C-alpha positions in Angstrom: -33.9 -21.9 3.7 -34.1 -18.9 1.4 -33.9 -18.8 -2.4 -31.4 -21.2 -4.0 -29.7 -18.5 -6.0 -26.8 -18.3 -3.5 -23.8 -20.6 -3.8 -22.5 -22.3 -0.6 -19.8 -20.2 1.1 -17.1 -21.3 3.4 -16.2 -18.8 6.1 -12.8 -19.3 7.5 -12.0 -17.5 10.8 -8.3 -18.4 11.0 -6.3 -15.6 12.3 -4.9 -13.4 15.0 -6.4 -10.0 15.4 -5.4 -6.5 16.1 -5.3 -5.5 19.8 -8.5 -3.5 19.9 -10.6 -3.1 23.0 -13.7 -3.4 20.9 -13.9 -4.3 17.2 -16.1 -1.4 16.3 -13.9 1.2 17.9 -11.2 1.2 15.2 -10.5 4.8 14.2 -10.0 6.2 10.8 -10.5 4.5 7.4 -10.5 0.7 7.2 -11.7 -1.8 4.7 -14.9 -3.9 5.2 -15.6 -7.1 3.3 -19.4 -7.5 3.5 -21.7 -10.4 2.4 -25.3 -11.3 3.0 -26.0 -14.9 3.9 -28.7 -17.5 4.5 -28.6 -20.3 7.1 -28.9 -23.8 5.9 -32.0 -25.9 6.9 -31.7 -27.5 10.3 -29.5 -24.8 11.8 -30.2 -21.6 13.7 -28.4 -18.3 14.0 -27.1 -19.3 17.4 -25.6 -22.5 15.9 -23.8 -20.3 13.3 -22.4 -17.9 15.9 -21.3 -20.8 18.1 -19.5 -22.6 15.3 -17.9 -19.4 14.0 -16.6 -18.5 17.4 -15.0 -21.9 17.7 -13.1 -21.9 14.4 -9.3 -21.6 14.6 -7.5 -18.3 14.2 -4.2 -17.5 12.6 -2.2 -14.4 11.5 -4.4 -14.2 8.3 -7.7 -13.7 10.0 -9.5 -10.3 9.7 -8.9 -7.8 12.5 -12.6 -7.9 13.2 -15.6 -10.1 12.3 -19.2 -9.0 13.0 -22.5 -10.9 12.3 -25.5 -8.5 11.9 -28.9 -10.0 12.2 -31.9 -7.9 10.9 -34.5 -6.7 13.3 -36.3 -4.1 11.2 -35.3 -4.2 7.5 -37.0 -4.4 4.1 -39.2 -7.4 3.2 -37.0 -7.9 0.2 -34.0 -8.5 2.5 -35.8 -10.9 4.7 -37.1 -12.9 1.8 -33.5 -13.5 0.5 -31.2 -13.4 3.5 -30.9 -14.3 7.2 -27.9 -12.2 8.3 -24.9 -10.1 7.2 -21.2 -10.9 7.7 -18.7 -8.0 7.9 -15.0 -8.6 8.1 -12.6 -5.7 8.6 -9.0 -5.2 7.4 -6.5 -2.3 7.7 -6.1 -1.9 3.9 -7.0 -3.4 0.5 -3.5 -4.9 0.4 -3.8 -6.6 3.7 -7.3 -7.9 2.8 -6.0 -9.4 -0.4 -2.9 -10.9 1.1 -4.7 -12.4 4.1 -7.5 -13.9 2.1 -5.1 -15.5 -0.4 -2.9 -16.8 2.4 -5.9 -18.6 4.0 -5.4 -21.4 1.5 -7.6 -24.5 2.1 -10.6 -23.9 4.4 -10.2 -24.9 8.0 -13.8 -24.9 8.9 -17.2 -24.8 7.3 -20.3 -22.9 8.5 -23.8 -24.1 7.6 -24.5 -21.0 5.5 -24.9 -19.9 1.8 -23.9 -16.4 0.7 -24.2 -14.1 -2.2 -21.6 -11.9 -3.9 -19.4 -10.0 -1.5 -18.6 -6.3 -1.8 -15.8 -4.3 -0.2 -16.6 -0.9 1.5 -14.3 1.8 2.8 -15.1 2.6 6.5 -14.7 6.1 8.0 -15.2 6.7 11.8 -17.0 10.0 12.2 -17.1 9.7 16.0 -15.8 7.0 18.3 -18.0 5.6 21.1 -17.7 6.8 24.7 -16.6 3.7 26.6 -16.7 0.1 25.4 -19.3 -1.5 23.2 -21.4 -4.4 24.5 -21.6 -7.7 22.7 -24.1 -8.1 21.3 -25.3 -4.6 20.6 -27.6 -2.9 18.1 -26.9 -0.8 15.0 -28.9 1.3 12.5 -27.9 1.6 8.9 -29.2 4.1 6.3 -28.4 4.4 2.6 -27.6 8.0 1.7 -27.3 10.0 -1.5 -25.2 13.1 -2.1 -27.3 15.9 -3.4 -24.9 18.9 -3.3 -21.4 18.3 -2.1 -18.7 15.7 -1.7 -18.3 12.7 0.7 -16.0 15.0 2.7 -18.7 17.6 3.1 -21.1 15.0 4.2 -18.6 13.7 6.7 -18.2 17.2 8.2 -22.0 17.7 8.5 -22.5 14.3 10.2 -19.6 15.0 12.5 -21.2 18.2 13.7 -24.5 16.5 14.2 -22.8 13.6 16.1 -21.1 16.1 18.4 -24.5 17.6 19.2 -25.8 14.1 20.0 -22.8 13.5 22.2 -23.3 16.8 24.0 -26.9 15.7 24.7 -25.7 12.4 26.3 -25.4 9.9 23.4 -22.3 7.6 23.5 -22.8 5.9 20.2 -20.3 5.1 17.5 -20.9 6.9 14.2 -19.4 5.6 10.9 -19.7 6.1 7.2 -19.2 3.3 4.6 -18.3 4.3 1.0 -18.2 1.9 -2.0 -14.8 0.2 -2.6 -14.9 -2.9 -4.7 -17.8 -5.0 -6.2 -21.5 -4.4 -5.4 -24.1 -3.2 -7.9 -22.8 -1.6 -11.1 -25.4 1.1 -10.9 -26.0 1.7 -7.3 -28.5 4.3 -6.1 -26.6 5.4 -3.0 -23.3 7.1 -2.3 -22.6 6.0 1.3 -24.1 4.2 4.3 -24.5 5.9 7.6 -24.1 3.4 10.5 -24.7 4.2 14.2 -23.8 1.5 16.7 -24.9 1.9 20.3 -22.6 1.1 23.2 -25.6 -1.2 24.1 -29.0 -1.9 22.6 -30.6 0.4 25.1 -28.2 3.3 24.4 -29.1 3.1 20.7 -32.9 3.0 21.3 -32.5 5.9 23.8 -30.8 7.9 21.0 -33.7 7.2 18.7 -36.0 8.4 21.5 -34.1 11.7 21.7 -35.4 12.5 18.2 -38.8 11.3 19.0 -38.9 13.7 21.9 -38.0 16.6 19.7 -34.2 16.7 19.7 -32.7 17.9 16.4 -29.0 17.4 16.1 -28.8 19.1 12.7 -29.9 22.5 14.1 -27.1 25.0 13.6 -25.7 22.8 10.8 -27.6 24.1 7.8 -25.2 26.5 6.2 -25.9 26.4 2.5 -28.0 23.8 0.7 -28.7 20.2 1.7 -25.7 18.1 1.2 -27.2 14.6 1.3 -30.4 12.7 2.0 -30.9 9.3 3.6 -33.5 6.5 3.5 -35.2 5.3 6.6 -32.7 3.4 8.8 -32.8 -0.3 9.3 -32.2 -1.9 12.7 -29.8 -4.8 13.3 -28.5 -6.8 16.2 -24.7 -7.1 16.0 -22.7 -10.0 17.4 -18.9 -9.7 17.6 -17.0 -12.9 16.6 -13.6 -11.3 16.6 -11.9 -10.0 18.7 -13.2 -12.2 21.5 
């Protein structure tokens, strides 16, 4: 049990979902409802995944639900949280309508969560092939230094294509602030890279270790953004099944 500052949260997984081959392959811009949670005493992460997977679904469920468990993150995160919940919707309107329509909770998970925030998700490059479940993902907090979010998107897209040409099949996405979260945040977007498998992602990390530089040829003008060191997470897909 972590710090007691977090109120108990009921997570309802009561809905039908979009016909996606893999949750994380959804193209374009979508809305992500994200919250960090702790697991109640006497339960394990596997218990939470099992119970979440067994909860009923309905037309008001998110299109996609992912649980992200930290592998290498900050000490501050580990002191306060056990895992992250991410629920995806096609728009702000759909998110609001579905969450209101859920009504009374249909199932309770043994977790306590903090305050949720909503992020806008942009797919920079879709994966090649399907994504394993579970898989692994890196996340980096990034700050714009000289340019717009669109400029950063274009730079990352070029680098992602260079990775793909070198054999990486990973999904590359950007998350921008939408609703809630810190009032005075110190980042502009999150760069997320999900491997089609855990090994595919670690092999992508090894490419840079071996000297590969995807940003070469992509340095016209000044630096557009900087990113912190990435964190590494194990990702389990709850919806779609």
